[in-house]
C-alpha positions as CSV (number, residue, x, y, z in Angstrom):
1,R,-66.4,-21.9,-121.9
2,Y,-65.5,-24.6,-125.2
3,R,-65.4,-22.9,-128.4
4,E,-67.4,-24.7,-130.3
5,V,-66.3,-25.5,-133.9
6,S,-68.1,-27.4,-136.7
7,F,-66.8,-29.2,-139.4
8,G,-69.0,-30.3,-142.3
9,P,-70.9,-31.1,-144.0
10,T,-69.3,-34.5,-145.9
11,V,-68.9,-37.9,-145.8
12,E,-66.6,-38.1,-149.0
13,D,-63.3,-38.9,-148.3
14,R,-61.9,-35.7,-149.7
15,G,-63.8,-34.1,-147.3
16,V,-62.7,-36.3,-144.2
17,E,-59.2,-35.4,-145.3
18,G,-60.1,-31.5,-144.9
19,T,-61.5,-32.0,-141.5
20,R,-58.5,-34.1,-140.6
21,R,-55.9,-31.3,-141.4
22,G,-57.8,-28.7,-139.2
23,G,-59.1,-31.3,-136.6
24,K,-55.7,-32.8,-135.7
25,S,-54.2,-29.2,-135.2
26,L,-57.5,-28.1,-132.9
27,Q,-56.6,-31.2,-130.8
28,K,-53.1,-29.9,-130.3
29,V,-54.3,-27.0,-128.9
30,N,-56.3,-28.4,-126.5
31,E,-53.7,-31.3,-125.6
32,R,-51.2,-28.4,-125.0
33,L,-53.8,-26.4,-123.0
34,L,-54.7,-29.5,-121.0
35,E,-51.1,-30.2,-120.2
36,K,-50.6,-26.8,-118.4
37,N,-53.7,-26.8,-116.7
38,P,-56.0,-29.9,-116.2
39,A,-58.8,-27.8,-115.3
40,E,-58.6,-25.8,-118.0
41,S,-61.8,-24.9,-119.7
42,L,-61.3,-22.8,-122.6
43,L,-60.9,-25.5,-125.1
44,F,-62.1,-26.4,-128.5
45,D,-65.2,-28.6,-128.9
46,V,-65.6,-30.3,-132.7
47,V,-68.6,-31.0,-134.0
48,L,-69.1,-32.8,-137.1
49,I,-72.2,-32.2,-139.1
50,A,-73.4,-34.4,-142.3
51,T,-76.3,-33.4,-144.6
52,D,-76.0,-36.7,-146.4
53,S,-78.0,-39.9,-145.8
54,Q,-78.2,-40.8,-142.1
55,Q,-77.2,-44.5,-143.3
56,Q,-74.0,-43.4,-143.7
57,S,-73.6,-42.4,-140.2
58,S,-71.2,-45.8,-139.5
59,R,-69.0,-44.5,-142.4
60,I,-68.4,-41.4,-140.9
61,I,-67.9,-42.2,-137.8
62,S,-65.4,-44.7,-138.8
63,S,-63.4,-42.2,-141.0
64,T,-63.1,-40.2,-138.1
65,S,-61.7,-42.7,-136.1
66,H,-59.3,-44.0,-138.6
67,Y,-57.9,-40.5,-138.8
68,G,-57.7,-40.5,-135.1
69,L,-59.9,-37.1,-134.9
70,E,-61.6,-36.5,-131.3
71,V,-65.3,-35.2,-132.3
72,G,-67.3,-34.0,-129.4
73,R,-70.4,-34.6,-131.2
74,F,-71.7,-36.0,-134.5
75,C,-75.0,-34.3,-136.0
76,F,-77.1,-35.2,-138.8
77,S,-79.2,-32.7,-141.0
78,S,-80.7,-31.5,-143.9
79,R,-79.1,-29.0,-146.1
80,E,-82.0,-26.8,-145.8
81,D,-81.8,-27.2,-141.9
82,L,-77.9,-26.7,-141.6
83,V,-77.7,-23.3,-140.5
84,E,-80.8,-24.2,-137.6
85,T,-78.6,-27.2,-136.4
86,L,-75.7,-25.0,-136.0
87,V,-77.3,-22.2,-134.1
88,V,-79.1,-25.0,-131.8
89,N,-75.4,-26.8,-131.3
90,N,-74.1,-23.2,-130.4
91,V,-71.3,-23.5,-133.2
92,Q,-69.1,-20.4,-133.3
93,L,-67.4,-21.1,-136.3
94,F,-68.2,-23.3,-139.3
95,L,-65.3,-24.9,-141.6
96,S,-65.8,-26.2,-144.7
97,T,-64.5,-27.2,-147.9
98,D,-67.5,-26.1,-149.8
99,R,-67.4,-22.2,-150.6
100,D,-71.1,-22.0,-151.4
101,E,-72.2,-23.8,-148.0
102,A,-69.7,-21.7,-146.2
103,L,-71.0,-18.1,-147.8
104,Q,-74.6,-19.5,-147.2
105,V,-74.0,-19.9,-143.4
106,S,-72.0,-17.1,-143.0
107,Q,-74.8,-14.7,-144.5
108,K,-76.9,-16.2,-141.7
109,G,-74.9,-14.7,-139.2
110,V,-72.6,-17.9,-138.3
111,L,-68.7,-17.1,-138.3
112,S,-67.6,-19.6,-141.4
113,A,-64.3,-20.2,-143.2
114,L,-62.8,-22.4,-145.9
115,L,-60.4,-25.2,-144.6
116,G,-57.4,-24.6,-147.0
117,R,-56.9,-27.9,-149.6
118,Q,-53.2,-27.7,-149.4
119,E,-51.5,-29.5,-146.8
120,A,-51.0,-27.7,-143.7
121,P,-48.8,-28.5,-140.6
122,S,-50.8,-30.4,-137.7
123,E,-48.3,-29.7,-135.1
124,S,-49.9,-25.9,-134.7
125,L,-53.0,-24.3,-135.5
126,R,-52.2,-21.4,-138.3
127,V,-54.9,-18.9,-138.2
128,M,-54.9,-15.9,-140.7
129,L,-56.6,-13.0,-139.7
130,C,-57.6,-10.0,-142.7
131,G,-56.5,-6.7,-141.8
132,D,-58.4,-5.0,-144.3
133,A,-61.7,-6.0,-142.9
134,I,-60.6,-4.9,-139.2
135,V,-59.4,-1.6,-140.5
136,R,-62.8,-1.0,-142.6
137,P,-65.3,-3.2,-141.1
138,D,-68.2,-1.4,-143.2
139,C,-66.7,-2.7,-146.3
140,D,-66.9,-6.5,-144.9
141,P,-68.4,-8.6,-147.4
142,V,-70.5,-10.6,-145.0
143,P,-71.5,-8.1,-142.2
144,A,-74.2,-10.5,-140.6
145,S,-71.2,-12.6,-139.3
146,R,-68.9,-9.5,-138.2
147,G,-70.0,-9.6,-134.4
148,A,-69.3,-13.4,-134.4
149,A,-65.5,-12.8,-136.1
150,Q,-65.0,-10.4,-133.5
151,S,-65.9,-12.6,-130.7
152,F,-64.3,-15.6,-131.9
153,S,-61.1,-13.6,-132.7
154,A,-61.0,-12.2,-128.7
155,R,-61.2,-16.1,-127.8
156,L,-58.7,-17.1,-129.7
157,G,-56.3,-14.4,-128.5
158,E,-57.4,-15.7,-125.0
159,M,-56.1,-19.0,-126.0
160,R,-52.9,-17.9,-127.7
161,G,-52.1,-15.7,-124.4
162,R,-52.0,-19.0,-122.5
163,F,-48.7,-20.0,-124.4
164,G,-45.0,-18.5,-124.3
165,V,-43.8,-16.5,-127.4
166,S,-42.2,-19.7,-128.9
167,G,-43.4,-23.3,-129.1
168,S,-47.0,-22.5,-129.1
169,P,-49.6,-25.0,-130.9
170,L,-51.6,-22.0,-131.9
171,S,-50.0,-19.4,-134.4
172,I,-52.0,-16.2,-135.5
173,V,-51.0,-14.0,-138.4
174,L,-52.3,-10.7,-139.6
175,V,-52.2,-10.0,-143.2
176,T,-53.3,-6.5,-144.5
177,S,-53.8,-6.6,-148.9
178,S,-54.4,-3.1,-149.4
179,G,-53.0,0.4,-147.8
180,G,-49.8,0.9,-146.2
181,S,-47.9,0.4,-143.0
182,K,-50.3,2.8,-141.1
183,S,-53.0,0.2,-142.1
184,C,-51.2,-2.5,-140.9
185,G,-50.5,-0.6,-137.6
186,V,-54.1,0.4,-137.4
187,A,-55.0,-3.4,-137.5
188,L,-52.5,-4.4,-134.9
189,Q,-53.7,-1.6,-132.3
190,T,-57.1,-2.7,-132.8
191,L,-56.6,-6.3,-132.2
192,R,-54.6,-5.4,-129.1
193,S,-57.4,-3.6,-127.6
194,R,-59.4,-6.8,-128.0
195,G,-56.9,-8.6,-126.0
196,L,-55.3,-10.3,-129.0
197,S,-51.6,-9.9,-130.1
198,V,-50.3,-11.9,-133.1
199,D,-47.1,-13.8,-134.0
200,E,-46.7,-12.5,-137.4
201,A,-47.8,-9.4,-139.7
202,Y,-47.4,-8.7,-143.1
203,C,-48.4,-5.9,-145.0
204,L,-48.9,-6.5,-148.8
205,A,-49.6,-2.8,-149.8
206,G,-51.7,-4.0,-152.7
207,A,-49.9,-7.1,-153.9
208,P,-51.6,-10.1,-154.5
209,R,-52.2,-12.5,-151.3
210,G,-51.9,-15.9,-153.2
211,P,-48.0,-16.0,-152.4
212,I,-47.9,-15.5,-148.9
213,L,-50.8,-17.8,-148.6
214,S,-49.1,-20.3,-150.4
215,L,-46.0,-20.0,-148.2
216,L,-47.6,-19.4,-144.5
217,R,-50.2,-22.4,-145.5
218,P,-52.9,-21.3,-142.9
219,H,-55.6,-23.7,-141.7
220,F,-58.1,-21.1,-142.4
221,L,-58.6,-17.1,-142.5
222,L,-61.1,-15.1,-141.0
223,G,-62.5,-11.3,-141.4
224,D,-63.0,-10.8,-145.0
225,G,-66.0,-12.8,-146.2
226,V,-65.7,-16.4,-147.3
227,I,-61.9,-16.8,-148.9
228,D,-60.4,-19.5,-150.8
229,L,-57.3,-19.9,-149.4
230,E,-55.7,-21.0,-153.1
231,D,-56.9,-17.8,-154.6
């Protein structure tokens, strides 16, 4: 019951740095889950995918080792075969620093999100959910990955439920950009019906999302297409 999460594709240092920010937080969740139950099976399995030359493989492996990242699998793929590689490896969430790449993958039905470029805390994994896509799923700009988003969110809720109210290595935040408190309430009820309780909820009522993103510094945002966390 591992949750396959893919990072990539990249060999550039700036890309590995983005991978480091998210990867270390995923590792922290796994470590805490195994501390609670050594037989735990609901864990993140990290797959690093590179679309550059396989001749760069030693550099990629060296970079991940330098940053202390635990990678379950390394995959090398052409850009044309990227989606197929993700599907073959049963990847359930594709994280990238490349917006166009993430959008391409998402349109093929694989859940994708952009890694934030600003430094996010590594002691916990911060995931932001878009309440607007939950309240109005038909308005989702990338409907192909809607089912994948619901499935992955449910698994996140299951993981979050393994920990107490405080001191959790996994923090889930709900942000509803449009509508009032009623829309936020509907989103909360919908998530709870899927077994997911959030740590924080914010109703912006039409206010810009940028300031709250800068304040909370989530590692990635799910449920409203492929959103740049600096927007």
